[in-house]
C-alpha positions in Angstrom: -17.0 -164.9 -40.6 -13.8 -165.1 -38.5 -10.9 -167.5 -38.9 -10.2 -169.8 -35.9 -7.0 -171.2 -37.3 -3.6 -169.5 -37.2 -2.8 -166.5 -39.5 0.9 -167.2 -39.6 1.2 -169.2 -42.8 -0.9 -166.7 -44.7 0.9 -163.7 -43.3 4.3 -165.2 -44.1 3.1 -165.9 -47.6 1.8 -162.4 -48.1 5.0 -160.9 -46.8 7.2 -163.0 -49.1 5.0 -162.2 -52.1 5.1 -158.5 -51.5 8.9 -158.6 -51.1 9.2 -160.5 -54.3 6.9 -158.1 -56.1 9.0 -155.1 -54.8 12.2 -156.7 -56.0 10.7 -157.3 -59.4 9.4 -153.7 -59.6 12.8 -152.4 -58.5 14.5 -154.4 -61.2 12.0 -153.3 -63.8 12.7 -149.7 -62.9 16.4 -150.2 -63.2 15.9 -151.8 -66.6 13.8 -148.9 -67.6 16.4 -146.3 -66.5 19.3 -148.5 -67.8 21.2 -148.2 -64.5 22.0 -150.6 -61.7 22.3 -147.7 -59.2 18.9 -146.3 -58.9 19.4 -145.2 -55.3 22.5 -144.5 -53.3 21.9 -147.6 -51.1 22.1 -149.8 -54.2 25.9 -149.3 -54.4 27.3 -146.4 -52.3 30.8 -146.7 -53.7 29.7 -146.8 -57.3 27.3 -143.9 -56.7 30.2 -141.8 -55.3 32.4 -142.6 -58.3 29.6 -141.8 -60.7 29.0 -138.4 -59.0 32.6 -137.5 -59.6 32.5 -138.7 -63.1 29.4 -136.8 -64.0 30.8 -133.7 -62.3 33.9 -134.0 -64.4 31.9 -134.5 -67.6 29.8 -131.4 -66.8 32.9 -129.3 -66.3 34.5 -130.6 -69.5 31.4 -129.9 -71.5 31.3 -126.3 -70.1 35.0 -125.9 -71.1 34.1 -127.2 -74.6 31.3 -124.7 -74.9 33.5 -121.9 -73.7 36.1 -122.7 -76.3 33.6 -122.8 -79.1 32.2 -119.4 -78.0 35.7 -117.9 -77.7 36.8 -119.3 -81.0 33.7 -117.8 -82.6 34.4 -114.4 -81.2 38.0 -114.6 -82.1 37.2 -115.4 -85.7 34.8 -112.4 -85.9 37.4 -110.1 -84.4 40.1 -111.5 -86.7 38.0 -110.8 -89.7 37.6 -107.1 -88.7 41.3 -106.7 -87.8 42.2 -108.2 -91.1 39.9 -105.8 -92.9 41.4 -102.9 -91.0 44.9 -104.1 -91.8 44.1 -104.2 -95.5 42.9 -100.6 -95.2 46.1 -99.6 -93.5 48.1 -101.2 -96.3 46.2 -99.1 -98.8 46.7 -96.0 -96.8 50.5 -96.8 -96.7 50.5 -97.1 -100.5 48.9 -93.6 -100.7 51.5 -92.3 -98.2 54.3 -93.6 -100.4 52.8 -92.1 -103.5 52.1 -88.8 -101.7 55.8 -88.6 -100.6 56.8 -88.3 -104.3 57.1 -84.8 -105.6 56.1 -85.9 -109.1 52.5 -85.6 -107.9 50.9 -82.1 -107.8 49.2 -80.6 -104.8 45.9 -81.3 -106.5 46.8 -85.0 -106.9 47.7 -85.2 -103.3 44.3 -83.6 -102.4 42.6 -86.5 -104.3 44.7 -88.9 -102.3 43.7 -87.1 -99.1 40.0 -87.6 -100.0 40.6 -91.4 -100.4 42.5 -91.5 -97.1 39.6 -89.6 -95.4 37.1 -92.2 -96.7 39.3 -95.0 -95.5 39.6 -93.3 -92.1 35.8 -93.3 -91.8 35.8 -97.1 -92.6 38.4 -97.7 -89.9 36.2 -95.9 -87.4 33.3 -98.1 -88.4 35.4 -101.2 -88.0 36.6 -100.1 -84.6 33.0 -99.9 -83.5 32.0 -103.2 -84.9 29.7 -105.7 -83.1 29.7 -109.4 -82.8 26.8 -111.8 -83.4 25.4 -111.1 -79.9 25.4 -107.3 -80.5 28.3 -106.7 -78.2 30.9 -104.1 -79.2 34.1 -106.1 -80.0 36.8 -103.6 -79.3 35.3 -101.8 -76.3 36.7 -104.1 -73.5 33.9 -105.3 -71.2 31.6 -102.4 -72.3 29.0 -104.5 -74.1 26.9 -101.7 -75.6 27.7 -98.4 -77.1 30.7 -97.2 -79.1 34.3 -98.2 -78.6 35.6 -95.0 -80.2 34.1 -91.5 -80.5 34.9 -89.5 -83.6 34.8 -85.7 -83.4 34.4 -83.7 -86.6 35.6 -80.2 -87.5 36.8 -78.0 -90.2 40.2 -78.4 -92.0 41.8 -75.3 -93.5 41.3 -75.2 -97.3 38.8 -78.1 -97.3 35.1 -77.7 -97.6 32.8 -79.5 -95.2 33.6 -81.2 -91.9 36.1 -84.0 -91.5 37.1 -86.3 -88.6 39.6 -84.3 -86.6 40.1 -86.7 -83.6 39.1 -90.2 -82.5 38.9 -91.0 -78.8 38.7 -94.4 -77.1 35.7 -94.5 -74.8 35.7 -98.3 -74.0 37.3 -100.0 -71.0 40.5 -102.0 -70.3 39.0 -104.4 -67.8 40.2 -107.9 -68.5 37.7 -110.6 -69.6 38.8 -114.2 -69.3 37.2 -117.6 -70.1 38.1 -120.9 -68.4 39.0 -123.3 -71.2 40.5 -126.1 -69.0 40.9 -126.9 -65.3 42.3 -123.7 -63.8 43.4 -122.5 -67.2 42.1 -119.2 -68.6 42.4 -117.2 -71.7 41.8 -113.5 -72.4 38.8 -112.8 -74.6 38.9 -109.1 -74.7 40.1 -106.8 -77.5 40.5 -103.3 -76.1 40.5 -100.9 -79.0 43.2 -98.7 -77.4 45.6 -101.7 -77.9 44.4 -103.0 -81.3 44.1 -99.6 -83.0 47.2 -98.1 -81.6 50.4 -97.2 -83.4 53.1 -95.9 -81.0 54.4 -96.7 -77.6 52.8 -94.0 -75.4 54.8 -91.9 -72.9 53.6 -89.6 -70.2 56.0 -87.1 -68.7 55.0 -85.6 -65.3 55.8 -81.9 -64.7 55.9 -82.3 -60.9 59.2 -82.7 -58.9 58.6 -85.9 -56.9 62.1 -86.3 -55.4 60.9 -85.7 -51.9 57.4 -87.3 -52.3 56.3 -90.1 -50.0 52.9 -91.9 -49.8 50.9 -90.6 -46.8 48.8 -93.7 -46.2 48.3 -97.2 -47.5 46.6 -96.9 -50.9 46.6 -98.4 -54.4 46.8 -97.2 -58.0 45.4 -98.8 -61.2 47.6 -99.1 -64.2 46.0 -100.7 -67.3 43.4 -102.2 -65.0 46.0 -103.8 -62.7 45.8 -102.8 -59.1 49.2 -101.9 -57.5 49.3 -101.7 -53.7 51.3 -98.9 -52.1 52.3 -98.6 -48.5 52.6 -95.5 -46.3 56.1 -94.1 -46.5 56.8 -95.4 -50.0 59.0 -92.8 -51.8 59.0 -92.2 -55.6 61.6 -94.9 -56.1 59.5 -97.5 -54.3 56.5 -96.5 -56.4 58.5 -96.8 -59.6 59.8 -100.2 -58.5 56.3 -101.5 -57.8 55.0 -100.3 -61.1 57.9 -102.0 -62.9 57.2 -105.3 -61.1 53.4 -105.3 -61.9 52.0 -107.5 -64.6 51.4 -104.6 -67.0 53.1 -103.5 -70.3 54.1 -100.2 -68.7 57.4 -99.2 -67.2 58.2 -96.2 -65.0 61.4 -94.3 -64.5 62.7 -91.1 -63.0 63.6 -88.1 -65.1 67.2 -87.2 -64.0 66.7 -83.6 -65.0 63.3 -82.7 -63.6 63.1 -85.4 -60.9 59.6 -86.2 -62.2 58.1 -89.6 -63.1 57.8 -90.9 -66.6 55.5 -93.8 -67.7 56.2 -95.6 -71.0 54.5 -98.6 -72.6 56.5 -101.6 -73.7 54.0 -102.4 -76.4 51.9 -100.0 -78.5 48.8 -99.1 -76.5 47.2 -96.3 -74.5 48.1 -96.0 -70.8 45.0 -96.3 -68.5 45.7 -95.0 -65.0 43.7 -93.8 -62.0 43.9 -93.7 -58.2 41.9 -96.5 -56.5 39.4 -95.5 -53.9 40.2 -92.4 -52.0 43.9 -92.4 -52.9 45.7 -89.5 -54.5 49.2 -90.8 -55.4 48.9 -90.3 -59.1 47.4 -86.8 -58.6 50.2 -85.9 -56.2 53.0 -86.9 -58.6 51.4 -85.0 -61.5 50.2 -87.8 -63.7 46.4 -87.6 -63.1 44.4 -84.4 -62.9 42.6 -83.6 -59.6 39.6 -82.4 -61.5 39.3 -84.9 -64.4 37.0 -87.9 -64.4 37.6 -91.3 -65.9 40.6 -92.4 -67.9 42.0 -91.8 -70.4 40.7 -88.2 -70.2 42.1 -87.7 -66.7 45.7 -87.0 -67.5 47.1 -83.9 -65.8 47.0 -80.9 -68.1 50.6 -80.0 -67.3 51.8 -83.5 -68.1 53.3 -84.1 -71.6 51.9 -87.0 -73.6 53.6 -88.6 -76.6 52.6 -91.6 -78.7 49.4 -91.7 -80.7 46.8 -94.1 -82.1 46.3 -95.5 -85.6 43.6 -92.8 -86.1 46.1 -90.0 -85.1 48.5 -91.3 -87.8 45.9 -91.5 -90.5 44.5 -88.0 -89.6 48.0 -86.5 -89.8 48.7 -88.2 -93.1 45.4 -86.9 -94.5 46.1 -83.4 -93.3 49.6 -83.5 -94.7 48.2 -84.6 -98.1 45.7 -81.8 -98.1 48.5 -79.3 -97.4 50.9 -80.9 -99.8 53.6 -81.3 -97.1 55.8 -83.9 -98.9 58.5 -84.1 -96.1 56.0 -85.0 -93.4 54.1 -87.4 -95.6 57.2 -89.5 -96.2 58.5 -88.9 -92.7 56.4 -89.0 -89.5 53.1 -89.9 -91.2 54.5 -92.9 -93.0 56.4 -94.0 -90.0 53.2 -93.9 -87.9 51.3 -95.9 -90.5 54.1 -98.5 -90.5 54.0 -98.8 -86.7 50.2 -99.2 -86.7 50.5 -101.9 -89.4 53.2 -103.8 -87.3 50.9 -103.6 -84.3 48.0 -105.1 -86.2 50.1 -107.9 -87.4 51.1 -108.6 -83.8 47.4 -108.7 -82.8 46.7 -111.1 -85.7 49.6 -113.3 -84.7 48.4 -113.4 -81.1 44.9 -114.4 -82.2 46.4 -117.2 -84.3 48.5 -118.5 -81.4 45.5 -118.4 -79.1 43.3 -120.1 -81.6 45.9 -122.9 -82.0 45.9 -123.3 -78.2 42.1 -123.4 -78.1 41.9 -126.0 -80.9 44.4 -128.2 -79.2 42.5 -128.0 -75.9 39.2 -128.6 -77.6 40.5 -131.8 -79.3 41.9 -133.0 -75.9 38.6 -132.4 -74.2 36.7 -134.1 -77.1 38.9 -137.2 -76.5 38.6 -137.1 -72.7 34.8 -136.8 -72.4 34.0 -140.2 -74.0 36.6 -141.9 -71.8 35.1 -140.5 -68.6 31.6 -141.4 -69.9 32.8 -145.0 -70.4 34.2 -145.0 -66.8 30.9 -143.8 -65.5 29.1 -146.4 -67.6 31.3 -149.1 -66.2 30.5 -147.9 -62.7 26.7 -147.7 -62.8 25.3 -149.1 -66.1 23.1 -152.2 -66.0 24.1 -155.5 -67.5 21.0 -156.2 -69.5 21.6 -159.9 -70.1 22.1 -160.4 -66.4 19.2 -158.2 -65.4 16.7 -159.9 -67.8 17.9 -163.4 -66.7 17.3 -162.4 -63.1 13.9 -160.9 -63.9 12.8 -164.2 -65.6 14.0 -166.1 -62.6 11.9 -163.9 -60.3 8.9 -164.3 -62.6 9.3 -168.1 -62.5 9.8 -168.1 -58.8 6.7 -166.0 -58.3 4.6 -168.3 -60.5 5.8 -171.3 -58.6 5.1 -169.6 -55.3 1.6 -168.8 -56.3 0.9 -172.3 -57.5 2.3 -173.8 -54.3 0.4 -171.4 -52.1 -2.8 -172.2 -53.9 -2.4 -175.9 -53.0 -1.1 -175.5 -49.4 -3.4 -172.6 -48.3 -6.7 -173.9 -49.7 -9.5 -172.7 -47.4 -12.0 -175.3 -46.0 -15.2 -175.1 -44.0 -13.2 -176.1 -40.9 -11.4 -172.7 -41.1 -14.6 -170.8 -40.4 -17.5 -171.0 -38.1 -20.5 -168.8 -37.6 
């Protein structure tokens, strides 16, 4: 059958009903998602604000996670450093006892045995790992040892003993972002934590007439220092002294050679960057050696040792019964190592306080921004439910009216 009357009333009715159903479905979806901005076109301005708020919340959450991770690693490192410091204090007690001539050589040998065992424990602590299995005191070297202990024979002592301990980690800086454009160091290079004296390196090369041949750069403690063609030794010294490293350079007035000295107890880490040869030319780095710290020129003189050097010297002096050195250089070195460890613990405490303050601020800031985001896009349930009920009533009334107005009759059809 085919209608012979107009389709317009029915089409208009169908369109209005479909539109009403779409609005009801859209409102139901918003109620289900608990937001009044389901699509950008619903409220472009509120959507833009919400995007910024959510981005800020995500960044703050990441900072909070970073802080928790850093604090966890700091506490693990602090525990190991504290244990090492306790061992150093015990070694110091033995050094004071050994410096007393009331003890016989045999007694001092017993003390040396205890010092040797404590030395082994210090090496074990220096190679400790965190909960993730990463070596704590190896810089950014995540696997492997931070220190390598070599063993050998000691005159008058049976069996092998540790005769030297070498740092084989890195000095590359690791940082974590804990706030907007705010970073904190998260590395614990062992050649800083387990060091005793300020290191000095004396070159044996007269550099008074030296000048850099071409633009190049050098690396001091991981910090890149740019040099320009024509820079003389005084310009090189000036640039090293202006760099953000705990190393200062000076000219030896007698030999006209360069001297590097640390301002805090740690091992100097230096190398030429790229194809440069400045450090080789001025006699600090060997032309044949590989990676630092084993690349110092063999003619250069090095002073300043690690905690392990001090403990090894004390042990050997106790074995030999050298009372003067026990109470002199050995005890002095142990005291310097103890002071350096206290400085590391103090730095950790200060950083932890900073992290805790930042964490508390972020914990307060996140709910505030979440509330701002809620105000921008969240749905008013009372208003939404009222509107939905009005739509349902309107739809019901429309259906009832349409049923009366658009009743089909036989006049609407013909065969």
